N, C-alpha and C positions, 0 to 999 in steps of 0.2 A: 578764423583764428580764435582759439579759445583755450582756457584752462592753463596748463603748465607751460607757460611761455616766459618764465622769469629770466631765463638765460639768453633769450633772443633779443639782446639789447639793440642790435643794428637793424632789426626789422622795421620797415617804414609802413605806417598805416596809410591806406589810400584815402584820398579826400572823400568827403561825404560819409562820415562815420559817426555813429552814436556809440559811446562807450558806457558799459556798465560792468558790474562784477561777474566773475565766473563762479562756478560751484552752485550750491543750493540757491534757488531763486525764490523771490517772494512777490506777493501781489503788487506791492508799490512800484518796484522798478519794472515789472512786467507791464503794468498799466501805463507807467510813464513812457515806456518805449512805444507802446501802441498809440498813445496820444500823439507823440511826436511823428509817428508814421502817417498821421492824418493832417499834419501841418504842412502847408505848401513849402516852407523852408527846409523841411526835413524828410518829406515823403519819399525821396529817392535815396535816402541814406541807408547804409548797411549797419547792422548791429555787431559790435565787437565785445565779447564777454571775456574780460581779463582782469587781473589784479596787478598787472605789470604797470607801474606808474609811468615808465617811459613811453609805453604804448598809449596809455590813457591821455598823456600830455599831447599826443598828436591828434586826438579825436576832436571833431568840431564841437561836440557837446557831450557832457558826461553826467550820468545820473546815478545816484545811490552808492557812489564809491569815490575815493580820492581825497576825502577829508577837507574839501573846500566847498563853500557856498559863495559864489560870486556870479550874479546873473549877467553882468557885463561880459564876463569871460565864458559864460555858458557852462558853469560848473555847479552842479546841483546835488551835493551830498548833504545829509542831515544828521550824520552820526557823531560829529564832533561835539565836545562838551560845551562849546561856546554857542552852539546853534539853539535858538529858542523862538524861531519865527512861527507865526500863526497866520491864518487867513486874514485876520483882522489887523495884525501888525503890518502886513504888506499891502492890504487893500482896505484901509480904514474908511475910505469914502463910500464903500459898499456895505460894510458891516463892522460893527465895533464890539460884537459879543462873542466871537469865536476865539477860544483860548486853547484849543488842542494843537499841539506842535505838529508841523507839517512833516510828511514823509516825502520821498522823491516824487510820488504821484501828486501830492498836494502842491509841491513846488512847481512842477511842470504845468499843472492846471492853473495855478495863480498867474503864471507869466504867459502862458500860451493858450489857455482854455477858451477865451472868447473867440479867437481866430479859428480854433479847432471846431467849435460849435457851429460857427458860420459856414465853414467849409463842408462839414458833414451835412448840414441842412441844405446847402446848395447842391451837393451831389444827390440828395434825395428829392430834389426839385420842390422843396418847400419854399414858402415866401421868405424873402429877406427880412430879417428882424431889424427893427429900429434900435437905436442905441439904448433906449430905455428898456425895451423888451429883452435885448441881449443881456443887459445887466441883471435883470430879474431872473432869467433862466440860468445865467452863470452862477449866481448865488444859490439858487435852488438846487442845482446839480451838485454843488459842493456840499451843501447840507444833507442832501438826500442820497449821496453816493460816495463822493471822494472822502468826506470827513470820517466815515467808518473805517476806510482803509488807513488813513492817517493815524487814527486812534489805535487800531489793532497793531500796526507796525511799530508804533512808539510805546506800546504797552500801557496805554492810558486806560484805567479801569472805567467801565460803564457805571459802576455803582460804588458807593462809599464802603459797603461791606461786600463780602463774597456772595456771588449769586448762588441760588440753590441748585441750579443746573447749568450746564454749558451748552452753547450752540455750536455745532460742528459743521453746519452746512452753509456758513457765510462764504462770501467770495474769496476772502484771504485763505481760508482753509481749503477750499476747492483748488486754488492755485497751488497750494502747498502739496496737494496730492499728485500733482503732475511730476514732482521730483521723484527720482528713483529711491526706493527704500534701501535699508541697510544691507539687504541680501543681494542687491543688484551690483554688477560690475560694469557699468556703462562707460564708454569713452567720453571725453569732453565734447566731441562732435555729436554724439548721441544725446548728451544732456542739452546741448544747444538746440537740438531739434525738439526736445521736450519743452524747452523755453518758448520756442516759436509756437508750439501747440497751445501752451498756456496763454500766450499773447493773443492768439486768435480767439480763444475762449473768452478772455476778459474783454476783448474788443467787442464781441457780440453783445455782452451785457451793457457796456458803455454806450454802444449804438442804440440799444433798446431804450435806455434812459433818455437820450437826446431825442429820439423819435417820439417818445411819450410826452416829454415836456414841450416839444415843438409843435406837435400835431393835436394834442388833447389838453394838456394842462394849461398852456398859454391861451388858447382860444376860450377856455372856460373863464379865465381871468378877465379877458376882454368883455365877455358878457356881463360879468359882475361889475366891472368898472363902469360900463354904460348904464347899468341899473342904478348905481350909486350916483353917477353924474345927473341922472334924471329924477332923483328922489323927490325934489321939491315940486316938480311938474306933476308927479303922481299924487302927492299929499303934502299939505302945508307944513306938517310936523317934520318932514324929512326923515321920519323913522320907519317908513315902509318903502320897500323897493320891489320892483317887478322884473323878473328875468324874462327876456324875450324868448329864451329857449332853456329847457331844463339842463342843468349841468352841475357838477360838484361845486358848491359855492362857499361852504363854511370857511375853509382855509383862506380862500381868496378874500372874502369879506373882512376877516380879521386883519389880514395884512394891509388891505386898502384903508381900513379904518385907522390903523396905526400910522400909515403914511400921511393921511389927510389930517388926522388929529381932531378931537372935539366932536366926533359924531359917534352915535351908538344906534345901529339899526335894530328894530324890535321884531319886524315881520317881513317875510319874503313871500311874494306871490309868484306862482308859475302855472302855465298851462300844462296840465297833465295829459291832454288829448281827450277826444270823445266827450266833450262837454264836462270836463273834469278839471276844475281850477283849484289848486291847492294854496292854502295859506299856512305857512310854517313859521313857528316861533324860532328866534335866534337863541341858541343855547349860550350859557355863560362861558363855556369853553367847548372846543370842538369835541363832538362825540357824546356830550352830556345831554341828559334829558331835563336838566334844570335850566330853565330859560330866563332870559332877561325880562320877558313879559309873556304870560300865558294867554291863551284865548279866554274869553269870558267864562268865569267859573260856573255860571248857570247852565252852560251848554255841555259840560263834560259828559261824555258817554251817550249823548242823545243823537238820534238820526232822523233824517227825512222830514215828514210832515210835523212830527213833534218838535224837531229842532227849528223848523220854519216858524212855528207858533211861538216858541219860547224866545227866539232871537228877533222875530219880526223882520227877517230877511228872506226874501223869496229865493228858492233854488238851493237852499242849504241841504247838504247830503249827509255830513257827519261831523262830529267833533270827537277826537280821541278822548278816552276816559281820563287821561292825564293832562289833556288840553294843550299838547305841544304841536298838534297839526289838525287842520280841518279842511273840509272840501265844500265846493259850491259848483252848480252847473254853469255859472257864468263868471266872467272876469269881474263884472261890476259887483256881483254878490260876494265874491272872495274879498274884494277890496273893502266892502262894507263890514265884513266879518273882522278884518284887521282894524278898521277904523273904530268900531264899537269896542273892541277888546283893548285898544290903546287907551281909551278913557275909562275903562273898567277899574274900579277901585280894588286894590289887592287885599 
């Protein structure tokens, strides 16, 4: 049932129904409906697209329409002038910095996202997350995926001034393109089918995010956590860590440092394979080549035997010309490079 049903006041909505608005659809309610379809409480529900309030009142849960936000009644509209909820206002125990108003996607994610993530990972036969791991991924997916949709749907500008160019390939715009254009004369049922196609499309992107964070991003964090936990066993300063396996580490290290407080790692050692151990300097911010502490200035741009002679460390292979990374044939040699550089005067 869809579209022009304003006069069908006596129609009864079957049980297990998700209500959302008819007509032009947007990324936020499309994603909200997809997420609900992955939740055990709603996975068997049908979607009813209508603006008939009598019909919406009969639905088990309603998103993006109806003028009511009441999580106890499972009503999740965000268009009313009194609505100002954000991720941080509803989940301050997880993050206190998010100030972008939630869309229907953000609302459904805030209330049901943790269960949805666990269900999806279970279907993919991934390991069950601990409560701490689930909270970490839950926040990360909001910041890395859902927040963008909230911001676009609510018209929150990315910049204080107008950008010099627009981006038309983001997910919200791709969903918009599933709608019929002004030359089409599609029936409400045909538009509902386009909505379902958009829901499947958005779902694939949402699944990809969960797969990535569950199978690649989180395991990398565990490696960095272990290295930080063992930092004093590696060196008394606690300012050098060793990764047991190469992984993307910069983002994780900064977050872990923030969570622990009072630490600042200077060097990261990792086995690059084939007698190639790297010592990398920690940048002052992610992606920067300005580091908290560089390798010894006397080594910049020197390689092999000459570097061994200047440094007094056997097995040295190279030091980058800007001193942000170096290499040694052995783990012990890489550690000595970090140790000597730690005490080098700037």
